C-alpha positions in Angstrom: 15.3 28.5 -15.2 18.8 28.1 -16.6 21.3 25.5 -15.6 23.4 22.5 -16.2 25.2 19.9 -14.1 26.0 16.4 -13.2 23.8 14.3 -11.0 24.8 11.1 -9.1 22.2 8.4 -9.7 23.1 5.6 -7.3 19.9 3.8 -8.2 21.3 3.4 -11.7 25.0 3.4 -10.7 25.7 6.4 -13.0 26.5 10.0 -13.3 23.9 11.8 -15.4 24.4 15.1 -17.4 21.4 17.4 -17.3 20.5 20.9 -18.5 17.5 23.1 -18.5 17.1 26.4 -20.3 14.2 28.8 -20.6 13.0 29.0 -24.2 14.4 32.5 -24.7 17.9 31.0 -24.4 17.4 28.1 -26.8 19.4 28.1 -30.1 22.2 30.2 -28.8 24.7 27.5 -28.0 24.5 27.9 -24.3 23.3 24.3 -23.6 26.2 22.8 -25.7 28.7 25.0 -24.0 27.4 24.2 -20.5 27.2 20.4 -21.3 30.7 20.4 -22.6 31.9 22.2 -19.5 30.1 19.8 -17.2 31.8 16.8 -19.0 35.2 18.4 -18.7 34.7 19.2 -15.1 33.4 15.7 -14.4 36.4 14.1 -16.0 39.2 16.4 -15.0 38.2 17.6 -11.5 35.9 14.8 -10.3 37.7 12.0 -12.1 34.4 10.4 -13.2 35.0 7.5 -15.6 31.7 7.6 -17.5 28.9 10.2 -17.8 25.5 9.5 -19.4 22.9 11.9 -20.9 19.4 11.2 -22.1 16.8 12.8 -24.2 13.3 12.0 -25.4 13.4 10.9 -29.1 11.3 13.9 -30.2 13.6 16.4 -28.5 16.0 16.8 -31.4 17.5 20.0 -30.0 18.6 18.1 -26.8 19.9 15.2 -28.8 22.0 17.7 -30.9 23.4 19.1 -27.6 24.5 15.6 -26.5 26.1 14.9 -29.8 27.8 18.3 -30.1 29.2 17.9 -26.6 31.0 14.7 -27.8 28.7 12.1 -26.4 28.1 8.8 -28.2 24.7 7.2 -28.8 24.3 4.0 -26.9 20.7 2.8 -27.0 17.0 3.5 -26.4 15.7 2.6 -23.0 12.7 3.2 -20.8 13.2 5.6 -17.9 10.3 6.7 -15.8 7.9 5.1 -18.2 9.2 7.0 -21.3 11.5 5.9 -24.0 14.8 7.9 -24.0 17.8 7.9 -26.2 20.8 7.3 -24.0 24.2 8.7 -24.8 27.5 8.4 -22.9 31.0 9.8 -22.7 34.0 8.0 -21.3 36.8 9.9 -19.5 39.6 10.2 -22.1 42.2 9.6 -19.4 40.8 6.1 -18.7 43.0 3.4 -20.3 41.0 0.8 -22.3 
């Protein structure tokens, strides 16, 4: 399975970035490229104000993807019974 996208999570009032790649595609930059494209699409085409991404603390490769795609670390939180590192990105066109 190979893919990336944005998922509406109304139960959490958020838009979530996700990606899944078969092991043979790891380490080639595809996940970072796909994550960055999803963020850009979410902000420019869908006008989303904030996008979150999460990874298990031991999944250093996924954390690297979130950071390389420009997301900022927010906090650790328990999701589905597991501790996750939560990252976010704010639409750059949103005035603060």
